[in-house]
N, C-alpha and C positions, 0 to 999 in steps of 0.2 A: 493365641491372639497375636503375639509378636510375629510369628511366621506369616500370618494372613496380611498384616501391616506390611512387612517386608515385600510379599509378592505383590501386593497392590501398588507399592512405591515403585517396584521395578517395572510393572505394567504401564504405569504413567510415564516413566522415563522413556520406555520403548515406544510408547504412543507418541509422546512429544517428539521424539527423533524422526518418526514417520511423517508426522504433520509438519515439521520443520522442512523435510525434503520436498513434500508435496507443495508446500507454499513457495519454496525457492524455485522449483521448477516452473510453476506456473506463473509467479510474477516474472521470472526470467524470460518467459515467452513474451509477455508484453513489452518488456525492455528490448528484447530482440527485434521485434516488429518495429519498434520505433527507431532502432538503429539501421533498419533497412531503408528507411525513408531517405535520409541524406545520400546513401549509397545509390539509390535508384535516381535521385535528383542529379547527382555528380555524373551518372551515365546517361543523362538526358533521357531516361525513360518516363520521367514525369516532370511537370512544370512546378514552380514555387507555389502557385494557387493549389495545384492537386496535391502537393505535399501537405498543405495545411489542412484542406478539408478530409483527405483520407485518414490523417492522423486523428481528427476529430471523430471520424466514424468509430475508431477503436474504442474511444472514451464513451460514446453514445451506446456502443455495444456492451460495454461493462455496466452502464446504468440500466440498460433494458434487462440484462441478465439478473442483476441484483433485484430489480423490481418484480421480476417473475417469481423469484424465490420469495419475496415479501408477500406477494398477494396470491399466489396459487401453489408454487412448488414446494413451500415449506411443509405441506402435508405429506411429501413423498420421502422415500428412503434416502439418506445421504448418499448411499453407495450408488443408487441409480442417477442421482444429480451428478456425481463425479463422473460416472460413465457417460453421461450426456456430454459434459464438458470435455471429455477425452475425445469423443467422436468429433466435436467441433473443432478442436485442436487439429485432428488429422485432416478433416476437410479443409480448413484454412490453409494448412501447409501444403497439400496437394495443389491448391489453386495458385500458389506461388509459381508453379511451372509456367504459368501463362501471364507473367508480369506486363507484357505488351498489351494485353487487353484490359483496358481501364475499368470495365465493369467487373471482371472477374478479380481484379486486384482489390477493388473497393469491397467486393463481397467477401474476400479473404479477411480483410480488416474488420469488417463487421462480426465475422464469425469468431475471430480471435477475441474480440471484445466480449461477445456473448459468453464464450468459454470461460474467460477470466471472471466475468460478473457472477456466473453460476457456480464456478468452482471455488472462488475465494469466499463467497457467502457460506459455502458448505464447509470449507477448511476452517473458517472462523468458528463456525458452530462446533466442530470437532475439537478445535482448541478450548473452547468453553467447557465441552464435555469432559475432556481429560485433564482439567485443571481445577483446583479447589477455590471456592468462592472466598473472596477476602485475602487470597494468597497468590493472585494471579500476576502481580506486576514482574517479578523476576521470570516466572515460567513463560509468560508471552514475550518478554524481551529476549530470552535465549532462543524461542522459536524464530523470532524475527531476525536474529543476527545472521543466520544462514542465508536469508533473503538478501541481506546487505553484501554478503560475500559473493552472491550470484550476480548482484548489480555491478560489483567491481570486476568480476571475470568475464561476464558476457561481452563487454566491449572489446576486451583484449582478444578473446577467442574469435569473435566475429571479424575483427581487423586481420587477424592472422590467416584465417580460412580464405577470406575475400582476396588478400594478396597472393596466396599460395595456389589457390584452386579457381576462385572466381565465384560468381553469384550462385551458380549450380551447386557448389560445395556447400553454401550456406543452407540450401534448401534440404540437402541430405543430411546436414548436421541438425537441422530442425526435426527431420522425421525420426532421426535416432533419439532425440530428446523425447519425443512423443512416445516411443517404445519405452523408454526408461520410466517416463510418467506412468504409462499403463502398468508396467511391473510393479511400481510401489503401490499404486491403487490396489492391485490384486493381492500383494503381500499384506497390505494393511487390513483389507477387509477379510482375509483369511484368518488373521491373528487377533483381531479386536472385534468386539461387538459395538458397532458404531451407530446403532439406531436405538433410542431409548424406548422401552416398552410403552411409556406413557404417550410418547409422540405417535408410536405405531398404532396404538389403540384409538387414537383420535383422528386416524388418516381421513375418514370421511367427513370430519368436522372442521370446515373451513373456519368457522368462526372461533376455534380454540384459541387463536392468538389475538383475538380482538381486544381484550383488555389492555394490551400494550399501548393503545391510544391514550389511556388514562394514566399511563406510568410517566408522571411529570419528571422524576429524577432522572430516568433513562433519556427523555427527550432534551433535557438540559444537557447532559453529557454529548448528546448527537449534535447539539448545537455547537458545543465546545469543539467537537471533531470537525464539524464544516469550517468553522472559523480558523482553526488550527491548520487545517489542510490548505486553506485559501492563503493563509500568511506564509506558509514555509515550504509546501510540497513542490513547487515550481521554481523556487529561487535559483536551484542549480543550473537551470536553463539560461537565466539571465546573468549570472556571476561572471562567465567568460567575457561577456559584453562589457561589463563594469570595468573588468580588468584591462580589456583592450583600450578602454577610455582612458585608463591610467598608464597607457603606453607599455603594457605587456605585449609580448609577441603572441601570436594565435596559438602556437604550440605550448607556451607556458600556461596561458589562459585555460586551455582545454585540460592540462594536467590538474587544475584545481578541481575538476568535477570528480576525480579519483580521491582527492583529499576530502572533499565533501562527503563522499560515500564512505570513507574510513571514519569520518566523524559520526555518520549515521550509526556506524557499527558500535562505537564507543559509547555513543549517547544512550542507546537502549539500556545499557547496564546502569550507567551513571543516573539517569533520571529515575530508573527502577529503584535504585539504592535510596534515592531521595524519597521516593513513595514509601518505602518501608521504614526510613528514618522518621519521617513526618506523616504525611498522608498523600494520597494520589493528587487531590486538587492542589495542595500546597507545591507538591513537586512540579506540576504542569506550570502552575503560576511563576515559580522560580525560573523554570526553563525559558518561559516566554520573555521575562525580564532580561535573562542572559542573552537571549536572541536580539532583543532591542539594542543592548549595549554593544553587542558585536556588529550589528548593522552599522550603527552610528560610527564606530572605529573604522569599518570597512570604507565608509563614504570619505572620512576626513583625513585618514593616514595617507600620505604620499607613497608612491610605488616603492616597495622595499619587500624583503623576505618575511617580514612581519605579516604580511597579507596572507601567506600560505598558513600561518598558524591561525589566522582570524577565519580563514575559510574552513579549517577543521572545526574550530569552536562553532561556527555556523551550522555545520552538519550535527554537531553534538546536540546544541540547544534546539535546532529546528524540527528534527524528526526523532529525537530521543523521546519526545512526548508520545509518540504514536502507541506503543504497547501499553502505556500507562492508562492512556485515554480509552483504549480498548478494554482493558481490565475494569475501569470504572463503569463502562457501559455494560459489560456482561455480569458484574456484580449486582446490577439494578434489575435484572431480568429474572423472572420465574422460569423454571424448566420448560413449560409449554410455549414460552415466548422466545426461547433461545434461537431457533432456526430463522423465525421472521426477524427478530432483533439483529442478529448478525447481518442479515442482508441489508437492513436499514442502516446499519454502520458503515457498510461498503458504500451504499448510496450517499451517505452524508459526506464521507471523506472524498470520494471521487467527484461528486458534484462540485465540492469546493476546489478540488484540483483543476477541474475542467474550466470553471468560471475563472479562476486565477489566471490560468494560461491565456485566456482571451483578454481579460481586463489588463493584466500586465503588459501584454502586446500592445494594447491601444495606448497605455500610459507611456510606454517606450517611444512610440510613434509620435505622439502628440506633445509629450512634456520632457522627454529625454531619459537618458539611462539611470538617473538617480530616482526617478519617479517610482518605479516598482518597488524599489526598496523602502521608500518612505511609506508607500501603502501598506507594505508587509509590516512595518514596525507598528503603524497604527493599529492594524488588525490584531497584531500579537499583544498590544497593550489592552485591547478590549477583552481578549481571552484571559489575560493575567488578572484584570479586575474581576472578572466573572468568577474565576477560580478562588481568589482571595475572600470574596464575599458570597460564595455559593450558599452558605447557610441561610442568608437573608433572601436569597432568590427562591430556593427551595426549603422552606421553613420546616417541613415535615420530614426531611431527609435525615436518616440516621446515619451516624459515621460508621464506616466499614473499617476496621483496624486490621 
């Protein structure tokens, strides 16, 4: 029995490593595509208005891909959906050779969004399959950490390649990444059984996941995911603007984005530790309170090196909640609901991010640089209150230790 347990543990560790790599590569692609927009703008290949709506098309594509998994593709094999995501990645990258054609460029961004929506919904379901219910906080945090490393590395690599080779070099780099992604999909599907028999046997039963509509604890957590993403996921975009307002140089202001991403990396483990020490809801609530305090300090403290430390803490508290909320959502799903539920989780988070990007931009234009941060703090307070009183909101919910 001990040998079997050891083998299962080693298999889970190996699976978690593969899932980490697949998630980092796929998330890295969406970061890479967003990085291309200011490069194209600086090269006068697109206007400011085109930069705005082409970036929005990527987010719309993610939502469409996740919706497709939710309402139709959840009955298909995970391997097949990953292969579809891979094909879309390849197609979108090839279209980058025609960036002078606005229609093809927009199409490329829709395709990368679809690839991300399909792929991340499936990778989330894989993460749920290869982790244990009630013990997912640290496992999902570790899986997400490699994605944070990718977020830090991609801007550096993109800038270096563009300076050394030019835009064409970035396209070849993207194609190489597609090949690496394909290789890991092949290795993972060869070494792990990634489709549960229960799901495969229900392939023709579209209604198999219908009971998820009545899963109130799950939808409560999805609400938390939406408001948490709204409050925190886009703050790094507006942080350099706040620091410019505080008389930082543009170079120093941009460095803070890397500091925030380092905070993301540390926050995964810290908030997951709190989840194990207390419980997931209390951990998220405490992180939201930490984020509110950090935002207040960022707004009131005058320009100094202390702001770098606050930027790091902002990253810790703002996105360290992500794997814990994901674990809370997965723990409230039955096996047959997992594929559809993971796609709904993607929709909840990405729709919150998309709306935040739009609303924060309007607040910046209408009310000034402080307004997005005030709105974020208010939304974080709503999430914290919901977490601390979730037993009253969902009275039938049983605590998962």
